C-alpha positions as CSV (number, residue, x, y, z in Angstrom):
1,M,44.6,-4.2,21.5
2,N,43.9,-1.3,18.7
3,A,44.1,-3.6,16.0
4,K,41.3,-6.0,17.0
5,I,39.1,-2.6,18.0
6,I,39.5,-1.6,14.4
7,A,39.2,-5.0,12.9
8,G,35.6,-5.1,15.2
9,T,34.8,-1.9,13.5
10,A,35.2,-2.5,10.1
11,I,32.9,-5.9,10.4
12,W,30.2,-3.8,12.4
13,L,30.3,-1.2,9.1
14,I,30.2,-3.8,6.5
15,A,27.8,-5.9,8.2
16,G,25.4,-2.6,7.9
17,G,25.3,-1.8,11.6
18,F,25.1,2.0,10.9
19,A,22.3,3.9,9.4
20,R,22.5,4.4,5.9
21,A,20.5,6.7,3.2
22,D,18.1,4.8,1.4
23,G,18.2,6.4,-2.1
24,P,17.5,10.2,-2.2
25,S,15.8,10.0,1.1
26,E,16.3,13.5,3.4
27,Y,16.6,10.9,6.3
28,R,19.1,8.2,7.2
29,L,17.1,5.0,7.8
30,A,18.8,2.0,9.3
31,P,18.4,-0.8,6.8
32,R,15.6,-3.4,7.1
33,A,15.6,-6.8,7.0
34,D,14.4,-8.5,3.4
35,N,11.6,-10.3,5.2
36,E,10.3,-7.6,7.0
37,P,6.5,-6.9,6.4
38,L,6.1,-3.7,5.2
39,I,2.7,-1.7,5.2
40,E,2.8,0.2,1.4
41,Q,0.1,2.8,0.5
42,H,0.4,4.8,-2.9
43,G,-2.0,7.7,-3.4
44,I,-2.1,11.7,-3.3
45,A,-0.3,13.5,-0.5
46,S,-1.1,17.3,0.5
47,Y,-0.4,19.6,3.4
48,Y,-1.9,21.2,6.3
49,A,-3.4,24.9,5.2
50,D,-1.8,27.6,7.4
51,S,-5.3,28.7,9.2
52,L,-5.2,25.0,11.0
53,G,-1.7,25.8,13.3
54,G,-2.4,25.6,16.6
55,R,-5.4,23.4,16.7
56,K,-5.7,19.7,18.5
57,T,-5.0,16.6,16.7
58,A,-6.3,13.3,17.2
59,N,-3.5,12.4,19.5
60,G,-4.6,15.5,21.6
61,K,-1.2,17.5,21.1
62,T,-1.3,21.0,19.6
63,F,-0.6,21.0,15.7
64,R,2.4,22.7,14.6
65,Q,3.4,23.2,10.9
66,D,7.4,23.1,11.8
67,R,7.2,19.6,13.1
68,L,7.6,16.4,10.7
69,T,4.0,15.2,11.2
70,A,1.2,13.5,9.1
71,A,-2.4,12.6,9.2
72,S,-3.4,9.3,8.1
73,R,-6.5,7.5,7.9
74,D,-5.2,4.1,8.4
75,L,-2.2,3.8,10.5
76,P,-2.0,3.9,13.8
77,L,-1.4,7.2,15.8
78,G,2.3,7.6,16.6
79,T,3.5,5.4,13.4
80,M,6.6,6.5,12.0
81,A,6.4,6.4,8.4
82,T,8.3,7.1,5.7
83,V,6.4,9.2,2.6
84,T,8.4,9.6,-1.0
85,N,7.8,12.0,-3.5
86,E,7.5,9.4,-6.3
87,V,8.1,12.4,-8.8
88,N,11.4,13.6,-7.6
89,G,12.1,10.7,-5.4
90,K,12.9,12.7,-2.1
91,S,11.5,11.4,1.3
92,V,10.8,12.3,4.9
93,E,10.0,10.4,8.0
94,V,6.9,11.4,10.0
95,K,5.0,10.6,12.9
96,I,1.3,10.0,12.3
97,N,-0.5,12.3,14.8
98,D,-3.7,12.9,13.3
99,R,-6.6,11.7,10.8
100,G,-7.4,12.2,7.6
101,P,-7.4,13.1,4.8
102,Y,-11.2,12.6,3.8
103,V,-10.6,13.6,0.0
104,H,-11.3,10.7,-2.7
105,G,-7.3,9.4,-3.7
106,R,-5.5,11.1,-0.8
107,V,-3.6,9.1,1.5
108,I,-1.5,11.2,3.7
109,D,-2.0,15.2,4.8
110,L,1.7,16.3,5.7
111,S,2.7,19.3,8.0
112,K,4.0,22.3,5.9
113,S,7.7,21.4,7.1
114,A,7.2,17.6,5.8
115,A,5.7,18.7,2.5
116,A,8.4,21.1,1.7
117,R,11.2,18.7,2.4
118,I,9.9,16.5,-0.4
119,G,8.7,19.3,-2.7
120,V,5.0,18.9,-1.8
121,T,4.3,22.7,-1.2
122,E,5.4,23.7,-4.7
123,R,2.0,22.3,-6.5
124,G,0.2,21.9,-3.1
125,I,-0.2,17.8,-3.9
126,A,1.7,15.3,-5.1
127,P,1.9,11.4,-6.0
128,V,3.9,9.5,-2.9
129,K,4.5,6.0,-1.6
130,V,3.9,5.3,2.4
131,E,5.7,3.2,4.1
132,A,5.7,1.9,7.6
133,R,8.1,-0.5,8.9
134,P,7.9,-2.6,12.0
135,S,11.4,-1.8,13.3
136,R,11.1,1.6,12.8
137,Q,8.3,2.1,15.5
138,P,8.9,3.7,18.7
139,T,7.3,1.0,21.2
140,E,6.9,-2.3,21.1
141,G,2.9,-2.0,21.2
142,L,3.2,-0.2,17.4
143,R,5.8,-2.7,16.3
144,H,3.4,-5.5,16.9
145,V,0.3,-3.7,15.4
146,V,2.4,-2.4,12.2
147,S,3.6,-5.8,11.8
148,A,0.0,-7.4,11.8
149,M,-1.0,-4.7,9.5
150,A,1.3,-5.3,7.3
151,E,1.0,-9.1,7.5
152,A,-2.5,-8.9,6.6
153,Q,-1.6,-6.5,3.7
154,Q,0.3,-8.8,2.1
155,N,-1.8,-11.7,2.4
156,A,-4.6,-10.0,0.6
157,Q,-2.4,-9.3,-1.7
158,R,-1.2,-12.9,-2.5
159,R,-4.9,-13.8,-2.5
160,V,-5.8,-11.5,-5.2
161,V,-2.9,-12.6,-7.2
162,A,-3.9,-16.3,-6.6
163,R,-7.3,-15.3,-7.9
164,A,-6.0,-13.7,-10.9
165,N,-3.9,-16.5,-11.9
166,T,-6.7,-18.7,-11.7
167,H,-8.9,-17.0,-13.9
168,H,-6.3,-16.4,-16.4
169,L,-5.5,-20.2,-16.2
170,G,-9.4,-21.1,-16.6
171,D,-9.4,-18.4,-19.4
172,Q,-6.4,-20.3,-21.4
173,A,-8.1,-23.5,-20.9
174,I,-11.2,-22.5,-22.5
175,K,-9.3,-20.6,-25.3
176,S,-7.3,-24.1,-26.0
177,T,-10.2,-26.2,-25.5
178,P,-11.3,-27.4,-29.8
179,K,-14.4,-26.2,-30.9
180,Q,-16.2,-29.2,-32.1
181,R,-18.6,-29.2,-35.2
182,P,-22.1,-30.1,-34.2
183,A,-23.3,-34.1,-35.5
184,N,-26.3,-32.4,-36.6
185,S,-26.2,-29.5,-39.2
186,N,-29.7,-28.2,-38.3
187,A,-28.8,-28.0,-34.8
188,G,-27.3,-24.1,-35.2
189,A,-30.8,-23.3,-36.7
190,F,-32.7,-25.0,-33.9
191,L,-30.6,-23.0,-31.2
192,S,-31.0,-20.0,-33.5
193,E,-34.8,-19.7,-33.2
194,P,-36.4,-18.7,-30.1
195,R,-39.7,-19.9,-31.6
196,R,-38.3,-23.6,-31.9
197,F,-38.2,-23.8,-28.1
198,S,-41.0,-21.2,-26.8
199,Y,-42.4,-24.2,-24.9
200,L,-39.5,-24.1,-22.6
201,S,-40.5,-22.9,-19.0
202,W,-37.7,-21.3,-17.4
203,R,-39.4,-21.8,-14.0
204,S,-38.8,-25.3,-14.3
205,I,-35.1,-25.2,-14.6
206,P,-33.8,-26.1,-10.9
207,Y,-32.2,-23.4,-9.1
208,P,-28.4,-24.5,-8.2
209,G,-28.6,-26.4,-4.7
210,K,-31.9,-27.4,-4.7
Protein backbone atom coordinates (compact mmCIF):
# COMPACT_ATOMS: atom_id res chain seq x y z
CA MET A 1 0.00 0.00 0.00
CA ASN A 2 2.78 2.44 0.93
CA ALA A 3 4.58 1.64 -2.31
CA LYS A 4 1.44 2.50 -4.30
CA ILE A 5 1.03 5.80 -2.47
CA ILE A 6 4.67 6.74 -3.06
CA ALA A 7 4.45 5.79 -6.74
CA GLY A 8 1.24 7.78 -7.19
CA THR A 9 2.76 10.81 -5.51
CA ALA A 10 5.83 10.62 -7.74
CA ILE A 11 3.69 10.49 -10.89
CA TRP A 12 1.63 13.46 -9.67
CA LEU A 13 4.77 15.52 -9.03
CA ILE A 14 6.34 14.65 -12.37
CA ALA A 15 3.12 15.52 -14.18
CA GLY A 16 3.32 19.03 -12.74
CA GLY A 17 0.52 18.74 -10.25
CA PHE A 18 2.29 21.10 -7.87
CA ALA A 19 2.77 24.85 -8.09
CA ARG A 20 6.23 25.82 -9.25
CA ALA A 21 8.18 29.05 -9.46
CA ASP A 22 8.28 30.53 -12.97
CA GLY A 23 11.78 31.93 -13.29
CA PRO A 24 12.71 34.36 -10.53
CA SER A 25 9.08 34.95 -9.52
CA GLU A 26 8.36 36.07 -5.98
CA TYR A 27 5.30 33.79 -6.07
CA ARG A 28 4.93 30.12 -6.83
CA LEU A 29 2.45 29.96 -9.69
CA ALA A 30 0.71 26.91 -11.07
CA PRO A 31 1.98 26.10 -14.59
CA ARG A 32 -0.36 27.03 -17.42
CA ALA A 33 -1.14 24.92 -20.46
CA ASP A 34 0.78 25.88 -23.59
CA ASN A 35 -2.46 26.53 -25.45
CA GLU A 36 -4.00 28.72 -22.73
CA PRO A 37 -4.84 32.21 -24.03
CA LEU A 38 -2.93 34.93 -22.22
CA ILE A 39 -3.47 38.69 -21.88
CA GLU A 40 -0.10 40.40 -22.08
CA GLN A 41 0.75 44.10 -21.77
CA HIS A 42 4.07 45.91 -21.78
CA GLY A 43 4.66 49.41 -20.44
CA ILE A 44 5.63 51.43 -17.41
CA ALA A 45 4.56 50.63 -13.86
CA SER A 46 4.34 53.19 -11.09
CA TYR A 47 3.03 52.96 -7.53
CA TYR A 48 0.56 54.77 -5.28
CA ALA A 49 1.68 57.74 -3.23
CA ASP A 50 1.36 57.39 0.54
CA SER A 51 -1.24 60.17 0.56
CA LEU A 52 -3.69 57.87 -1.27
CA GLY A 53 -3.83 55.34 1.53
CA GLY A 54 -7.32 54.99 3.02
CA ARG A 55 -9.24 56.27 0.01
CA LYS A 56 -11.93 54.27 -1.77
CA THR A 57 -10.89 52.25 -4.81
CA ALA A 58 -13.00 51.49 -7.89
CA ASN A 59 -14.30 48.28 -6.33
CA GLY A 60 -15.56 50.18 -3.29
CA LYS A 61 -12.94 48.87 -0.89
CA THR A 62 -10.51 50.98 1.13
CA PHE A 63 -7.05 51.19 -0.45
CA ARG A 64 -4.21 49.82 1.64
CA GLN A 65 -0.53 50.06 0.77
CA ASP A 66 0.27 46.79 2.53
CA ARG A 67 -1.95 44.72 0.20
CA LEU A 68 -0.78 43.27 -3.12
CA THR A 69 -3.18 45.20 -5.34
CA ALA A 70 -2.99 47.33 -8.47
CA ALA A 71 -4.91 49.65 -10.76
CA SER A 72 -5.44 48.90 -14.47
CA ARG A 73 -7.34 50.70 -17.19
CA ASP A 74 -8.13 47.52 -19.12
CA LEU A 75 -8.23 44.44 -16.90
CA PRO A 76 -11.55 43.67 -15.16
CA LEU A 77 -11.80 44.43 -11.46
CA GLY A 78 -10.93 41.36 -9.43
CA THR A 79 -8.50 40.01 -12.03
CA MET A 80 -5.37 38.33 -10.72
CA ALA A 81 -2.36 39.47 -12.76
CA THR A 82 1.37 38.77 -12.69
CA VAL A 83 3.59 41.84 -13.00
CA THR A 84 7.22 41.26 -13.97
CA ASN A 85 9.92 43.92 -13.76
CA GLU A 86 11.67 43.63 -17.13
CA VAL A 87 14.90 45.05 -15.71
CA ASN A 88 15.53 42.63 -12.82
CA GLY A 89 13.13 39.79 -13.72
CA LYS A 90 11.27 39.88 -10.38
CA SER A 91 7.54 39.13 -10.41
CA VAL A 92 4.59 39.65 -8.11
CA GLU A 93 0.96 38.58 -8.33
CA VAL A 94 -1.58 41.34 -7.70
CA LYS A 95 -5.33 41.77 -7.63
CA ILE A 96 -6.81 44.51 -9.79
CA ASN A 97 -9.04 46.61 -7.54
CA ASP A 98 -8.82 50.10 -9.03
CA ARG A 99 -8.73 52.06 -12.29
CA GLY A 100 -5.72 53.89 -13.72
CA PRO A 101 -3.04 54.98 -14.31
CA TYR A 102 -4.04 57.81 -16.60
CA VAL A 103 -0.55 58.77 -17.68
CA HIS A 104 0.62 58.05 -21.23
CA GLY A 105 2.80 54.97 -21.44
CA ARG A 106 1.89 53.57 -18.03
CA VAL A 107 -0.03 50.30 -17.88
CA ILE A 108 -0.37 49.63 -14.15
CA ASP A 109 -0.24 51.36 -10.75
CA LEU A 110 0.96 49.13 -7.92
CA SER A 111 0.44 49.33 -4.21
CA LYS A 112 3.66 50.21 -2.41
CA SER A 113 3.97 46.68 -1.07
CA ALA A 114 3.65 45.14 -4.54
CA ALA A 115 6.04 47.70 -6.02
CA ALA A 116 8.65 46.90 -3.37
CA ARG A 117 8.46 43.18 -4.20
CA ILE A 118 9.74 43.82 -7.74
CA GLY A 119 12.00 46.82 -7.14
CA VAL A 120 9.78 49.59 -8.53
CA THR A 121 10.12 51.76 -5.40
CA GLU A 122 13.83 52.26 -6.07
CA ARG A 123 13.22 54.67 -8.97
CA GLY A 124 9.47 55.14 -8.76
CA ILE A 125 8.76 53.61 -12.18
CA ALA A 126 9.96 50.57 -14.12
CA PRO A 127 9.26 48.80 -17.43
CA VAL A 128 7.06 45.80 -16.78
CA LYS A 129 5.17 42.96 -18.39
CA VAL A 130 1.62 42.37 -17.14
CA GLU A 131 0.09 38.94 -17.67
CA ALA A 132 -3.41 37.68 -16.87
CA ARG A 133 -4.17 33.98 -17.26
CA PRO A 134 -7.71 32.56 -17.25
CA SER A 135 -6.64 29.63 -15.08
CA ARG A 136 -5.40 31.97 -12.32
CA GLN A 137 -8.71 33.81 -11.89
CA PRO A 138 -10.71 33.36 -8.66
CA THR A 139 -14.17 33.04 -10.24
CA GLU A 140 -15.67 31.29 -13.24
CA GLY A 141 -16.99 34.61 -14.55
CA LEU A 142 -13.55 36.20 -14.52
CA ARG A 143 -12.05 33.14 -16.18
CA HIS A 144 -14.50 33.50 -19.06
CA VAL A 145 -13.92 37.26 -19.39
CA VAL A 146 -10.12 37.03 -19.26
CA SER A 147 -10.16 34.14 -21.72
CA ALA A 148 -12.31 36.13 -24.17
CA MET A 149 -10.06 39.20 -23.84
CA ALA A 150 -6.95 37.07 -24.38
CA GLU A 151 -8.37 35.45 -27.50
CA ALA A 152 -9.39 38.87 -28.87
CA GLN A 153 -5.86 40.16 -28.30
CA GLN A 154 -4.33 37.14 -30.03
CA ASN A 155 -6.70 37.50 -33.00
CA ALA A 156 -5.79 41.18 -33.33
CA GLN A 157 -2.08 40.29 -33.27
CA ARG A 158 -2.61 37.66 -35.97
CA ARG A 159 -4.36 40.23 -38.18
CA VAL A 160 -1.47 42.68 -37.75
CA VAL A 161 1.07 39.99 -38.66
CA ALA A 162 -1.01 38.90 -41.66
CA ARG A 163 -1.23 42.48 -42.96
CA ALA A 164 2.51 42.97 -42.46
CA ASN A 165 3.25 39.76 -44.36
CA THR A 166 0.90 40.78 -47.18
CA HIS A 167 2.59 44.17 -47.54
CA HIS A 168 6.02 42.53 -47.43
CA LEU A 169 5.10 40.06 -50.17
CA GLY A 170 3.66 42.89 -52.25
CA ASP A 171 6.83 44.96 -51.90
CA GLN A 172 8.94 41.93 -52.86
CA ALA A 173 6.80 41.37 -55.95
CA ILE A 174 7.20 44.99 -57.02
CA LYS A 175 10.98 44.87 -56.50
CA SER A 176 11.30 41.61 -58.43
CA THR A 177 9.36 42.90 -61.47
CA PRO A 178 11.90 43.82 -64.21
CA LYS A 179 11.72 47.41 -65.40
CA GLN A 180 10.98 47.68 -69.12
CA ARG A 181 12.47 50.41 -71.27
CA PRO A 182 9.80 52.40 -73.15
CA ALA A 183 9.53 51.44 -76.81
CA ASN A 184 9.58 55.13 -77.76
CA SER A 185 12.73 56.79 -76.43
CA ASN A 186 10.90 60.15 -76.41
CA ALA A 187 8.20 58.87 -74.04
CA GLY A 188 10.23 59.83 -71.01
CA ALA A 189 10.59 63.39 -72.28
CA PHE A 190 6.81 63.60 -72.73
CA LEU A 191 6.12 62.49 -69.17
CA SER A 192 8.73 64.83 -67.71
CA GLU A 193 7.23 67.95 -69.20
CA PRO A 194 3.93 68.95 -67.58
CA ARG A 195 3.19 71.54 -70.30
CA ARG A 196 2.89 68.71 -72.84
CA PHE A 197 -0.21 67.33 -71.09
CA SER A 198 -1.58 70.52 -69.59
CA TYR A 199 -4.70 70.00 -71.64
CA LEU A 200 -5.66 67.02 -69.48
CA SER A 201 -8.45 67.84 -67.07
CA TRP A 202 -8.10 65.93 -63.79
CA ARG A 203 -11.83 66.33 -63.32
CA SER A 204 -12.37 64.06 -66.31
CA ILE A 205 -10.66 61.12 -64.60
CA PRO A 206 -13.43 58.80 -63.27
CA TYR A 207 -13.38 58.40 -59.49
CA PRO A 208 -12.97 54.77 -58.39
CA GLY A 209 -16.34 53.20 -57.89
CA LYS A 210 -18.24 55.45 -60.33
